[in-house]
FIDRENGU-578322 format. One record per residue: residue in three letters; x, y, z of N, C-alpha, C in turn. Coordinates in steps of 0.02 Angstrom, whole numbers, plus 50000, padded with zeros to 5 digits. Example, Ala and Ser with C-alpha at 12.3 -4.5 7.8 and 13.67 -1.06 7.14 Angstrom:
BEGIN
ALA506604971650390506154977550390506604983550390/SER506424988850354506844994750357506455000250394/
***
This chain:
BEGIN
UNK536145486048673536295479548643535665476948608/UNK535735474348546535165471648511534985464848541/UNK534355462748528534105456648560534515450548541/UNK534715449948476535075443948455535725443148492/UNK536105448548498536745448248534536625446748608/UNK536135450148637535985449148707535765441948720/UNK535375439248674535125432348682535705427348681/UNK536165428348635536725423648629537185424148690/UNK537285430048715537705430848776537355427448836/UNK536715428448841536345425448896536365417748891/UNK536285415048829536305407848820536975405048842/UNK537515408248823538185405748843538275406148919/UNK537985411348951538025411849024537635406149057/UNK537035404449029536645398949056537025392349049/UNK537345391348992537735385248981538335384949028/UNK538625390749042539195390849088538985388549157/UNK538395390749180538135388649245538025381049245/UNK537725378449192537585371349188538235367249185/UNK538735369749149539375366249145539695365649214/UNK539665371049253539965370849319539585366049365/UNK538935365449354538555360649395538735353449377/UNK538875352249313539075345549293539765343749318/UNK540225348749316540915347249333541065348249407/UNK540625351949441540745353349512541315358249521/UNK541485362249471542045366949475541875373149515/UNK542395377149529542315383249567541995388649523/UNK541735393749556541465399549521540735399149504/UNK540375394149530539675393349513539265399449535/UNK539405401949594539005407549620539095413749576/UNK539725415049555539845420849511539505419949443/UNK539515413749417539205412349352538455413449356/UNK538155411449412537425412549420537275419949422/UNK537675423649459537575430949463537635434249395/UNK538145432249357538255435049290537665433449244/UNK537415427249248536835425249208536225429449224/UNK536115430549289535525434349310535575441649289/UNK536165444449290536255451449269536125452149194/UNK536355447349155536225447549082535475446849068/UNK535135442749108534415441949097534045448449111/UNK534245452049163533905458349179534005463449123/UNK534555463049088534705467949036534395466148969/UNK534065460448964533775458248900533205462948879/UNK533195465248816532655469548793531995465848783/UNK532025459248779531425454948772531615448048798/UNK531125443948814531285437248841531755433448795/UNK532225429648824532695425748783532345419848750/UNK532655417148697532365411548661532265405548706/UNK532725404548753532665398848799532005398948837/UNK531795404848861531175405248898530565404148852/UNK530605406648791530065405548743529975398048731/UNK530525394548723530495387348711530255383648773/UNK530525385548830530325382348893529585383048906/UNK529325389148897528615390348909528175387348854/UNK528385388048792527985385748736527885378248736/UNK528395374548754528345367148755528205364548826/UNK528105369048872527945367248942528455362248970/UNK529095364148964529635359848988529705360549064/UNK529835354949095530015355249166530735357749171/UNK530955359549233531635361849241532135356549219/UNK532005350149234532445344749214532465344149138/UNK531895344549104531875344149031532235350048999/UNK532155355949029532525361749003533275360649008/UNK533505357949064534225356949073534485351449027/UNK534085346249014534295341148966534385344248897/UNK533915348548877533965351948812534585356348809/UNK534715360048864535305364348866535945360248864/UNK535935354648897536535350348897536695348148825/UNK536185346448787536285344348717536535350248675/UNK536265356348689536495362248652537205364048670/UNK537385363348735538065365048756538595360848721/UNK538455354348711538935350048677539095352648607/UNK538565355448573538655357848504538985364748501/UNK538885368748553539105375648550539775377048585/UNK539975372648631540555374248673540965367948685/UNK541595367948662542025362048670542175360648744/UNK542215365948785542325364848856541735361248887/UNK541135362748863540545359448889540565352048870/UNK540775350448810540825343448789541325339748832/UNK541895342948847542395339648890542115338548960/UNK541715343348984541415342549051540945336549052/UNK540585335448998540135329648994540545323148996/UNK541095323148959541515317048958541795315649027/UNK542045320849061542325319949128541795317549177/UNK541185320449171540655318449217540445311149207/UNK540545308549145540355301549130540955296849137/UNK541535299649156542115295549169542415292249108/UNK542325295249050542605292448988542735298148940/UNK543375299048921543565304848880543225304948812/UNK543025298948788542715298748721541965300348723/UNK541665300548782540935301648787540775309148792/UNK540965312548738540865319848736540165321648712/UNK539685318548741538985319848722538545319848784/UNK537965322548775537475322348830537105315748829/UNK536875313648887536475307548890535955308348946/UNK535435304248942534925304348992535205302149060/UNK535635297149057535955294749118536355300049153/UNK536725304149113537115309549142536645314649176/UNK536085316149144535615320749174535325318149239/UNK535165311649240534895308649301535395309049359/UNK536045308449341536565308449393536745315349417/UNK536705320349375537005326849392536495332549399/UNK535895331849372535425337449372534895336749426/UNK534625342349450534105342049502533415340549471/UNK532945338749514532235337749496532145332849438/UNK532515327349440532485322449386531815318749387/UNK531605316449327531015312049322531075307949258/UNK530865301649263530945296949207530505298649147/UNK529965302249157529515303749101529815308749052/UNK530385311749071530675316849028530865314248959/UNK531035307948955531275305248891530795300348858/UNK530175300048881529685295748848529485298848782/UNK529275294748734529055297448669528485302448675/UNK528085301948728527525306648737527735313148771/UNK528335313348800528575319348833528755324648781/UNK528765330948801528875336448753529545336048716/UNK530075333548749530725333448716530715329048653/UNK530375323348658530365318848600529735319648558/UNK529185321548589528565322548550528675327848496/UNK529005333248514529125338548465529825338348436/UNK530165332648445530815331448414531305337048430/UNK531305339148493531805344048515532485340548521/UNK532465334348545533075330248549532925323448519/UNK533455319848499533375313148471533875308548505/UNK533665302348517534105297148544534475293848486/UNK535135293648490535525290248438535355282748438/UNK535275279848497535105272748503534505272048550/UNK533905272348523533305272148566533245265748606/UNK533575260348584533525254048620533885254348688/UNK534355259148696534695260148760534625267448780/UNK534035269548801533905276648811534335280048864/UNK534545276348915534915279548969535625281248948/UNK535955276648913536655277748894536745280648825/UNK536215280648785536265283248716536415290648716/UNK536785292748664536905299848655536255303448639/UNK536165309248670535605313548655535845319148609/UNK535485320248553535685325448505535115330448498/UNK535285336848501534785342048490534645342748416/UNK534025343848398533855345048328534165351648306/UNK534425351948244534775357848220534325364048220/UNK533695363148200533245368848199533155371748269/UNK533105367348319533005369548388533645372948415/UNK534225370248397534855373148418534905380348393/UNK534745381448328534785388148301534265392748333/UNK533675389848349533165393848382533405396348450/UNK533755392148487534035394148552534505400048545/UNK534875400148490535345405648479535005411848451/UNK534355411248435533975417048410533925417448335/UNK534145412248300534115412348226533475408648204/UNK533075412048163532425409248142532435407648068/UNK532165401848051532055399947981531555394147982/UNK531245392647926530765387247923531135380647916/UNK530905375747953531215369047952531285366647879/UNK531885364347859531985362047790531535356347769/UNK531275352547817530815347147799530125349747781/UNK529975355747801529325358747785529375363147723/UNK529935366347713530015371347661529795368947591/UNK529965362847569529765360747501529015360147492/UNK528625359947545527905359147540527535365747537/UNK527895371347540527575377847549527435381347483/UNK526985386247488526805390647433526995397747452/UNK527265401447404527445408347418526805412447431/UNK526825416547481526235420347501526295427647477/UNK525705430747463525725437747441525895442447498/UNK526145448247480526255453447531525575455847557/UNK525535457247622524895459847649524695466247613/UNK524055466847596523805472747561523075473947582/UNK522815479947571522105481147586521665476347547/UNK521165473447579520755468247548520035470747539/UNK519685468147489518965469547484518615467147546/UNK518045470147560517685468847623517555461347635/UNK517305457547586517175450347601517795446547622/UNK518365448047591518985444547610519225446747679/UNK519175453247692519385455747758518955452847813/UNK518295452747802517845450147853517935442647863/UNK518085439047809518215431847816518835430647858/UNK519355434647846519965434047887519825435547960/UNK519395440447973519215442048042518855436248076/UNK518415432848039518055427148068518525421448084/UNK519005420248040519495414948053519915416748114/UNK520135422948119520545425148176520145424448241/UNK519505426248239519095425648299519015418348320/UNK518965413948270518915406748285519565404348318/UNK520135406448292520765404448323520805407048395/UNK520595413148405520645416048472520195412548522/UNK519615410248499519165406848545519395399748561/UNK519805396948516520095390248525519585385148550/UNK519085383348509518645377848527519015371248522/UNK518655365748525518995359248523519435358548461/UNK519185360748405519585360648344519795367648327/UNK520445368848325520685375548310520705377148236/UNK520535372248194520595373348122519945376148094/UNK519995379448036519425382248001519485380747927/UNK518915380947892518905380247820518685386847789/UNK519095389347743518935395547708518825393647635/UNK518235395347607518085393147539517625398147504/UNK517535397147439517055401047402517345406047353/UNK518005406747351518335411447305518935407947274/UNK519245411147222519865408347197520375407547253/UNK520775402347249521235400847304521715406647317/UNK521905410247265522365415947275522045421147321/UNK521385422347314521045426947359521005424247430/UNK520875417747435520825414747501521495415047538/UNK522035414447501522695415147532522755422147564/UNK522545427247526522585434047552522165434847615/UNK521555431947615521125432347674521445428847733/UNK521755422947720522085419247773522685423047801/UNK523055426247757523625430347780523365436047824/UNK522785438847806522485444047848522295441347917/UNK522045435147919521875432047983522495431248026/UNK523045429147995523675428348033523915434948061/UNK523845440248022524075446848046523675448948108/UNK523035447148110522615449348166522805445848231/UNK523095439848227523305436348288524065436548295/UNK524385440948256525125441848259525485435348247/UNK525255431348199525585425048181525935425748114/UNK526445421648104526815421448041526495416247995/UNK526205418347939525845413447897526325409047857/UNK526165402647855526525397747813525995393847775/UNK526045393547709525545390147668525835383547642/UNK525475378147655525675371547632525235369247574/UNK525525366047524525145363147469524885356247491/UNK524235355547495523955349147516524135343547467/UNK524215345347404524385340247354525085337347365/UNK525505340947402526185338647415526255335147483/UNK525715334647520525765331647587525905324147581/UNK526265321347630526435314147627525805309847633/UNK525815304247598525245299647598525215295447662/UNK525795293647688525815289147747525605292947810/UNK525155289947850524925293447911525475295147960/UNK525975290747967526505292148015526935298047992/UNK527005298747925527385304447899526995311047909/UNK526335310647901525925316647914525945318447988/UNK525975313448031526015314848103526665318248119/UNK527215315948089527855319248099527825326548075/UNK527515327448016527455334247989527055338648037/UNK526515335948066526115339848113526525341948173/UNK526945337448199527355339248257527865344648239/UNK528155344148179528635349248158528285355948148/UNK527675355848122527305362048114527135365148182/UNK526925361048229526785363548296527415366548327/UNK527975363348313528605365848339528755372748310/UNK528625373748245528725380348215528265385548244/UNK527665383448264527205388148295527485390848360/UNK527805386548399528115388748461528745392748447/UNK529165390348402529815393548390529745400248355/UNK529275400748308529255406748267528545409548259/UNK528065407248300527395410048296527025408548232/UNK527155402648202526855401148137526115399348143/UNK525725401448093525035399048083525015395748015/UNK524575390748007524625386247949524025387047903/UNK524185388247839523695388647786523805382447742/UNK523305378247737523365372047696522935372947634/UNK523265373247577522925374947514522725368647476/UNK522085367947463521815362147428521785363547353/UNK522025358847314521945359047241521365354347223/UNK520795357247202520195353247190520285348347133/UNK520795349347091520885344747035521285338647053/UNK521585338447112522005332847133521605328047176/UNK521545321747155521165316847195521455316247266/UNK521005315547314521185314247384521515320247418/UNK521555325847383521905331647410521555334347472/UNK520895334947469520525337747525520565333247586/UNK520575326647576520625322047633521285323047669/UNK521825323647632522485324547662522515331147700/UNK522205336347671522205342947704521835342647771/UNK521245339647771520855339347832521195334947885/UNK521515329547862521855325047909522425328747944/UNK522815332547906523365336347937523085341647983/UNK522555345147962522255350248004522005347348070/UNK521725341348068521485338148129522055336248176/UNK522635334748148523215332748188523565338748220/UNK523455344648193523835350548215523505353948274/UNK523895355148325523675359248382524025366048373/UNK523765369848324524065376248307523545379948264/UNK523595386548259523135390148215523185387548144/UNK522635384948118522635381648052522005383448014/UNK522085384947950521515386047906521625382347841/UNK521125378547820521135375147756520785379747706/UNK521085380847648520765385047597520615380847536/UNK520005381647510519775377647454519255381547414/UNK519285380847349518775384247307518075381747323/UNK518025375147336517385372147350517345370147424/UNK516745369847453516685367447522516885360147528/UNK517125358147586517345351247598516945348347655/UNK516665342547644516275339347697516725337047753/UNK516485337747814516855335247872517355340147900/UNK517375346247875517865351047900517605354347964/UNK518035358147997517855361348059517455367748047/UNK517645373148077517305379548068517325381547995/UNK516745382647964516695384247893516565391647884/UNK516985394847844516915401947830516875402747754/UNK516285404647730516195405647658516335412847640/UNK516685413847585516835420547561516425421747498/UNK515975426447500515575428047442515925432847395/UNK515605434547339515905439247292515955446247322/UNK516445449847301516525456747325516005461247291/UNK515785466447326515345471347296515725475347244/UNK515355477947196515675481647142516075487547169/UNK515805490847221516155496647249516825494647278/UNK516845488847311517485486347338517975485047281/UNK517725481947227518165480347172518405486647135/UNK518005491847135518245498147105518875500447141/UNK518865499947207519455502047246520055497647229/UNK519935491047224520475486447207520765488147139/UNK520335489547090520565491247023520955497847023/UNK520715502647059521075509147061521765508347091/UNK521825504347143522485503247173522945499547124/UNK522665494747087523075490847040523305495146981/UNK522875499846959523035503946900523425510146917/UNK523425512146980523815517947001523565524346969/UNK524015528846950523805535346921523385534746858/UNK523475529246821523085528446758522345527346771/UNK522155525646833521455524246848521005530246835/UNK521275536246843520865542246835520565542746765/UNK520935540546715520685540846647520305534646625/UNK520215529946670519875523646652519265522346696/UNK518985527646725518435526746773517835523246742/UNK517665524946679517085521646648517215514246639/UNK517815512446617517985505446608517995501846676/UNK518255505146727518285502146794517585500546819/UNK517115505246809516435504146831516135497946798/UNK516225497246732515945491546697516285485046717/UNK516945485246723517325479146739517175476746810/UNK517105481446857516975479646927516315475946934/UNK515835477546892515195474146896515135468046854/UNK515575467446803515505461946756515935455846774/UNK516555457146796517025451646806517155450546880/UNK517165444246899517305442346969517995439146971/UNK518505443346969519195440946965519515440947034/UNK519995436347042520405436347103520915442047101/UNK521225443247158521685448847164522295448047119/UNK522545441847112523115440747068522925442146996/UNK522325440146975522095441446907522005448946895/UNK521775452546945521705459846939522375462946925/UNK522875461046964523555463846954523815462146884/UNK523695455846861523935453846795523595457846740/UNK522935458746746522565462446695522785469746694/UNK522885472646753523095479646757523785480546725/UNK524245476046739524915476546710524875476046633/UNK524465471646608524395470846535524095477146504/UNK523585480046537523265485946509523725491946508/UNK524115492746562524555498546567525115498546514/UNK525245492546486525765492046434525475492746364/UNK524815493546358524485493846293524325501046274/UNK524305502546209524135509346188523415511246205/UNK522935506546196522235507746213522095504146279/UNK522225507646334522215504246400521515501646417/UNK520995505446402520325503246421520115496846386/UNK520195496746320520015490746281520455484846302/UNK521105486146311521555480746331521375478046399/UNK521155482446444520965480246511520355475746508/UNK519855477746469519245473646462519415466746433/UNK519805466746380519975460346347520405455946391/UNK520845458946431521245454946478520795451746530/UNK520325455646556519855452846606519435447246574/UNK519215448346514518805443346479519185436746471/UNK519825437446453520235431346444520375427946510/UNK520555431846561520725428946626520115425746660/UNK519525428446645518915425746676518595420346635/UNK518875418946575518555414146530518475407446564/UNK517865404746565517745398646602517985392446566/UNK518085387246604518225380646576517585376546581/UNK517245375746523516605372246522516645366046478/UNK517215362646480517315356746439516765351646452/UNK516435349646398515925344546404515255347046427/UNK515215353346449514585356046475514285361246428/UNK514705364546388514455369846345514915370646285/UNK514635373746233515015375046172515115382546165/UNK515735384646157515865391746148515695393946077/UNK515355399546071515175402446006515525409146001/UNK515905410045948516235416545936515715421545912/UNK515565426845951515035431445931515265436345876/UNK515115434445814515305438645756514725442845729/UNK514105440845742513525444345715513445451145749/UNK513145455945711513015462645737512275464345725/UNK512075470045752511365471845748511115471945676/UNK511535474045630511335474345560511155467545531/UNK511395462245563511255455545538510575452945561/UNK510265456445608509615454245633509045457445593/UNK508615453445566508025455845531507425453645572/UNK507175458245613506625456745659506145462645660/UNK505525461645682505075467345691505345472245742/UNK505135478545737505395483845780505315482245854/UNK504745479245873504625477845943505145473145971/UNK505295467645935505795462845959506485466045963/UNK506655470045914507305473445916507355478045975/UNK506815481545991506815486146048506905482346113/UNK506575476746120506655472746181507365470046188/UNK507665467946132508345465346135508835470746155/UNK508735476846131509175482346150509075484146224/UNK508455483746247508325484946317508655479646361/UNK508635473446338508965467946373509715469246378/UNK510005471646324510725473146324510885478646374/UNK510455483646378510565489146425510535486646497/UNK510095481846511510045479146579510715475946600/UNK511015472346555511655469046572512205474246579/UNK512225479046533512765483946534512745488346596/UNK512155490046619512095494846675511865491446739/UNK511995485146745511775481246802512025484146868/UNK512665485646871512955488146934512705495146951/UNK512645499446901512415506246914511725506146947/UNK511265502146919510585502146944510525498347010/UNK510825492347012510725488047071511125490447131/UNK511755492247121512175493947178512225501447189/UNK512415505147136512505512347146511835515847161/UNK511305513547129510645516747139510225513047191/UNK510495508047224510195505147283509655499947274/UNK509515497647213508975492747205509155486047235/UNK509785484147236509985477647265509835477247339/UNK509835482947373509705482947445508965481647460/UNK508525482447410507815481547421507615474247421/UNK507965470147381507775463147375508385459047354/UNK508375452647372508925448147352508725443847293/UNK508115444647269507865440547213507805444747150/UNK507865441347094507745444647030508285449447010/UNK508895448747036509425453447020509815451446958/UNK509735445246936510065443046875509655445046814/UNK509965444546755509615446146693509495439646656/UNK508865437946647508685431646614508145432946563/UNK508165429146507507685430146454507495423446423/UNK506895423246396506665417446357506615419646285/UNK506965416046241506895417046169506505411046142/UNK505905412346116505495406846091505345407946016/UNK505195402445983505025402845913505295396945874/UNK505075396145812505295390445771506045390545759/UNK506315384845741507025384345725507195388845667/UNK507785391945672508035395945618507775403045616/UNK507395405145667507115411845665507555417145698/UNK508155415345722508625420345746508755420445820/UNK508535415345857508625415445930509375415345948/UNK509745410645919510465410345934510825416445906/UNK510615418645847510915424545816510835430645861/UNK510245431345892510125437045936510585436745997/UNK510665430746025511125430046082511835431846061/UNK512015429946001512685431445976512775438945968/UNK512265442345942512305449645934512385453146001/UNK511995450946051512045454046118512725452946149/UNK512985446746144513645445246171514185449546137/UNK514125450246071514605454346034514565461646055/UNK513955464146064513865471146084514165472346153/UNK514095467446197514345468246266515075466146273/UNK515365463546220516055460946222516125455446274/UNK515665450746273515685445146319515705438546282/UNK515965433446315515965426746286515265423846285/UNK515125419646236514475416446229514565408846230/UNK514175405646273514195398346278513495395546270/UNK513435390446227512805387146217512785380646258/UNK512285380146301512205374246344511575370546321/UNK511645364346301511075360346279510765357046340/UNK510185359846362509875357146422509645349946413/UNK509505347846351509305340846342509885336146357/UNK510505338846354511085334746372511265335546446/UNK511125341346474511285342546545510815338846591/UNK510165338446571509675335146613509815327646614/UNK509855324846674510015317746682509455314146717/UNK509375307846701508865303746734509085301946805/UNK509725302746820509975300946886509875306746935/UNK509585305146991509425310347040510065313847063/UNK510045320447060510615324547082511105326247027/UNK511105322546972511605323846919511455330246882/UNK510805331746869510635337846833510865343946873/UNK510725344046937510935349646979511695350246980/UNK512035344646982512775344746981513025347846916/UNK512715345846859512925348546795512795356046791/UNK512205358246815512045365346814512515369346858/UNK512685366546916513155369946960513825370846925/UNK514045365646889514675366146853514665371646802/UNK514105372446767514045377646716514095384646748/UNK513685385846798513665392546828514305394246866/UNK514575389446903515195390746940515765392646893/UNK515795389146836516335390446789516235397246754/UNK515605399046740515475405146701515435411446744/UNK515375410746809515215416346853515745421846850/UNK516385419946849516915424946853516895429946796/UNK516695427646736516685432146679516005434546660/UNK515485432246694514805434446677514645433146604/UNK514865427446577514745426046506514005425546490/UNK513835426346427513145425246405513045417746398/UNK512575415046436512425407946435511775406846397/UNK511815402946345511235401446303511025394246316/UNK510455393346351510215386646368509715384446315/UNK509935380046271509495377346218509015372146247/UNK508455371446213507965366146232507725367046304/UNK507495373046321507275374246390506695369846411/UNK506295367646362505725363446380505935356746409/UNK506585354946399506825348646429506805348846504/UNK506845354946533506825355546606506215359346631/UNK505955363846589505415368246612504725366246587/UNK504655360146564504005357946540503485357846595/UNK502845358246575502295358346624502285351746663/UNK502135352346728502075346346770501395346546803/UNK501015341246792500335341146818500325340146893/UNK500715335346917500735334146989501365330247006/UNK501545330347069502125326647092501895319647112/UNK502145314747074501925307847087502445303647123/UNK503085305247113503605301247145504215305547159/UNK504735302247185505345305947204505685309147144/UNK505625306047085505935309047026505595315547008/UNK504925315847013504565322047000504765327447050/UNK504815325447113505005330347164505705333047150/UNK506165328547131506845330847118506885335047055/UNK506465333547006506445337746946506255344846964/UNK505765345647010505575352347032506155355747068/UNK506535351847106507125354647140507625357147089/UNK507725353347035508195355346983507985361846950/UNK507335362446935507075368546906507185374446954/UNK507025373347017507125378547067507845380647072/UNK508295375747069509005377247073509225381547014/UNK509005379546953509195383446894508945390546898/UNK508315391446919508045398146925508415402146978/UNK508595398947032508975402347085509645404847059/UNK509995400547022510645402646995510575408046942/UNK510055407546900509935412546849509805419346881/UNK509405419446934509225425746966509815429147000/UNK510325425347018510915428247051511495429247003/UNK511425427146941511985427046894512155434146871/UNK512795435946872512995442646854512995443846779/UNK512965438546740512945439246667512235438746642/UNK512165436446581511505435746549511385428346536/UNK510805425846558510595418946545509995419146498/UNK510055415746441509525415546391509285408346384/UNK508635407346392508335400746381507975400846314/UNK508085395746273507755395546209507295389446204/UNK506765390146167506305384546156505945385546090/UNK505795380046058505375380145998504645379346016/UNK504515377546080503845375746101503655379546165/UNK503525385946158503385390046216502775387546254/UNK502285384846218501665382746251501775376946298/UNK502335373446292502455367746336502765369946402/UNK502955376246408503285378646469502775380546522/UNK502945379346584502515381046640502505388646649/UNK501915391746647501875399046655502195401546720/UNK502175397446773502475399546836503225400746829/UNK503555396846786504265397746774504395403946732/UNK503955405146683504055410846638504015417446676/UNK503605417646729503535423846767504175425546805/UNK504615420746813505245421946849505775424946803/UNK505645425246738506135427846690505975435146675/UNK506485439346667506375446446658506135448246588/UNK506375444646538506195446246469505935440046434/UNK505465440946387505235435646344505165438446274/UNK505535435646227505535438046158505325432246113/UNK504785433246075504545428046029504795429645959/UNK505145424945930505425425645862504935422345814/UNK504585426445776504075423745730504395421545664/UNK504025417245629504245415245562504225421445517/UNK504785422945481504805429145442504305429145384/UNK503965434845376503515435345318503925436945256/UNK503585437845199503935438845135504365445045137/UNK504115450345169504505456545172505145455545212/UNK505085451945269505675450645310506165446045274/UNK505895441045239506335436545202506715440245147/UNK506375444945115506705448945063507295452745094/UNK507195455645152507725459445185508305454845206/UNK508135448845228508655444045247509075442245187/UNK508745441145129509125439445069509575445245047/UNK509355451445058509775457245040510415457445082/UNK510365454945143510945455545189511345449145196/UNK511135443645167511425437245183512135436245155/UNK512295439445099512955438645070513425444045095/UNK514035442245116514525447245135514685451845076/UNK514905457945089515065462645034515595459944987/UNK516025455545012516575452944970516335447544921/UNK515725444844931515495439444888515275442144820/UNK515555439544765515325441744698514645438744682/UNK514175442944662513505440644644513315443644577/UNK512805440444544512595442844479511855441044469/UNK511455446244462510755445244445510325442344500/UNK510495443144561510085440444616509465444744626/UNK508905441544639508265444844648507995443244718/UNK508125447544769507915446044837507165444744843/UNK506755448444806506025447444810505825440544785/UNK506145438444731505995431744706506245426344754/UNK506835427444781507115422644829506675422144892/UNK506345427744909505925427744969505315423344961/UNK505175420944900504625416244890504775409544925/UNK505405408044938505565402044976505305402945047/UNK504865398645068504555399345134504985395945186/UNK505535399245203506015396445252506235402045299/UNK506445400245359506685405345407507395407545391/UNK507635412445430508285415345417508855410345420/UNK508825405545467509365400745473509435396545410/UNK508865394645380508885390745318509125395045260/UNK508925401345259509165405945207509935406345209/UNK510215406845268510945407145274511265400745248/UNK510965395045263511245388645239511225388245163/UNK510665390545132510605390345059511125395045027/UNK511195401045056511675405845029512385403145032/UNK512565399945087513235397245094513365391645043/UNK512875387145037512955381644988513005384244917/UNK512605389344901512635392244834513315395444821/UNK513605398644872514275401644864514795396344848/UNK514745390444879515215385044863515125382644791/UNK514495382044769514365379844701514645384844650/UNK514555391344665514805396444620515565396544618/UNK515875395744676516605395644678516875389644639/UNK516525384044644516755378044608516705378844533/UNK516205382744510516125383744438516495389944413/UNK516825393544457517215399444438516775405244418/UNK516195405744447515715411044429515505414844491/UNK515205420844481514885424144538514245420344556/UNK513985421644615513375418244637512785420744595/UNK512445415944562511865417644522511255413844547/UNK510685415344517510065412244540510075404744531/UNK510395402244478510375394944468510785391344521/UNK511305394744548511675391744605511225391244666/UNK510825396544676510375396644733509815391544725/UNK509595390444663509075385444651509335378544668/UNK509955377044646510245370544661510345369644737/UNK510575374944770510685374544842510025373744879/UNK509495377144854508835376644886508565369544880/UNK508655366444823508425359544815508775354844864/UNK509425355844872509795351644919509555352744991/UNK509435359045009509215360545077508515357845090/UNK508075358545041507395355945049507405348345055/UNK507835345045017507885337745023508115335745093/UNK508565339645121508795338345190508225339145239/UNK507795344145226507225345345270506635340745255/UNK506715336545202506185332045180505555335945162/UNK505665341445125505115345645101505155346245025/UNK504595346644991504605347644918504715355044902/UNK505105356544852505185363344828504635364744777/UNK504145368744796503555369644755503685374444697/UNK503275373844646503325378244587503205385444607/UNK502735386444654502585393244676503195396744705/UNK503605392844740504185395844774504745397944726/UNK504745395244665505285396944617505005400244555/UNK504365402144556504075405544498504435412244486/UNK504625413244423504955419444405505705419544416/UNK505975414144441506705413844449507035413144381/UNK507585416544373507975415544312508475410044324/UNK508645406244275509125400744282509785402344249/UNK509905408744233510545410544202511075411444255/
***
């Protein structure tokens, strides 16, 4: 006999014994014997015993609950209740009937603090007359007695669908183990906080924790929790009831974008006497046991990617190696990117671009995205600078191979990020070089103006920097910090709390740069103003010099796209303009507009007019020497 059938037969036998006790009818001894024989044959404990033990019911409280269940399940039982109360219409259970007919009675059985009412196993129809009022069993509890399990309908709308259990990367698996160990130890607060990764990953870790303690995971959206404290208290009691009835453990998911969400989550967790874990991308002050989940190692993520890609992974090993080290994606994003790549003709390229899009940060108000269109051919620099820039690119591309596969990361925890200082006058190619590197690596490029990020208010600068790095971390984007001297300027001595905090801000930025999986580039026009102690913490330093005449000639040769019609341009003559590459590009663009407006190809006289306009903007005179030999045709 299966457990469900055996359980229902046993329940009806228990009710039959109770009915005979209420009515005083014959056959009680045989009914007790039949009940006991059915219990011996049960393949597992019946639901009644699980409920009795789980809610620590006394014998009298158990019989009151059974009396309420009998009324709903058996018409003969309802008639027996009416006869015992001396009124044919009173076909319900009552506390008074229990006091009169059942053994081991006690008045505390029906107090609001007693288990029957605390966990809403039964309800009084008229609480103002508790002795004579009808007692009704809660529908969820009635079905549980019969062996039917489902989540209480009052809880169901607050839940989030959970992923199927699957092998997890080491950090997620270990985090789940720590949560499970905390539940097993059951300190004063049984709740834990799991944070530090995308919420979808934290859900998977929490599901793993539930599996380790053989609990059924249920995830609640904190944003949907009731605002009123009494409603949250009711919800807590219903959740505790589900823990007893169906072995539920509770995952409370915080949405960091919803105001007051974390407070509601922690309040419910504090009210729950059940295995509970709050999951949040960010840490929450005032929480119980805190378990931070760090990023997965590249080797762990390779395994995750291979499982997601299935048989196709064998032909994408090179892409998997690069992606595992570059992108810090959650498990759901991995599955989405894999599905997109497998449907594309060029799976490797599609996989990279899908990861890039899914990891793209939200840096609204903190950074400006730059579309990296420039290529190496657009850079006109001395050989030494070009060699350093290519070396810098190689460091980013092969970061995982050297640091993790070749073991360098195990030697030290510092200096593992790739950071560079680009110094030199405005317009000499610092931003262009960052754009070229981002394009070569197929990464997003964001320009962060440090003069805007740095705040006079203590703590605000660090908060802004944290927002930048946290948002960009998943995709390892190229971060270009303009105006580095705004934060890294020389400091003679610490005179007050603002100076001390400024040093903290610098230290924080360097700490994040050194751990950043992408490339961080600091730019300055005034290298001499930077503290040498800070410069030593950066891996690369590239100085962009003002281009000489030969370099300017080469820039002029390359400045116009092949599609631009030109006539009679003389790069050597144009190189007489003593301006950097950025200004050359501006003059060329303005000249192209003038030529288009006149319906002509770009000629020297268009460039002369554009140069005069640009020089006026720069408040510089256009000297005769700079335009000697120019043709005006």
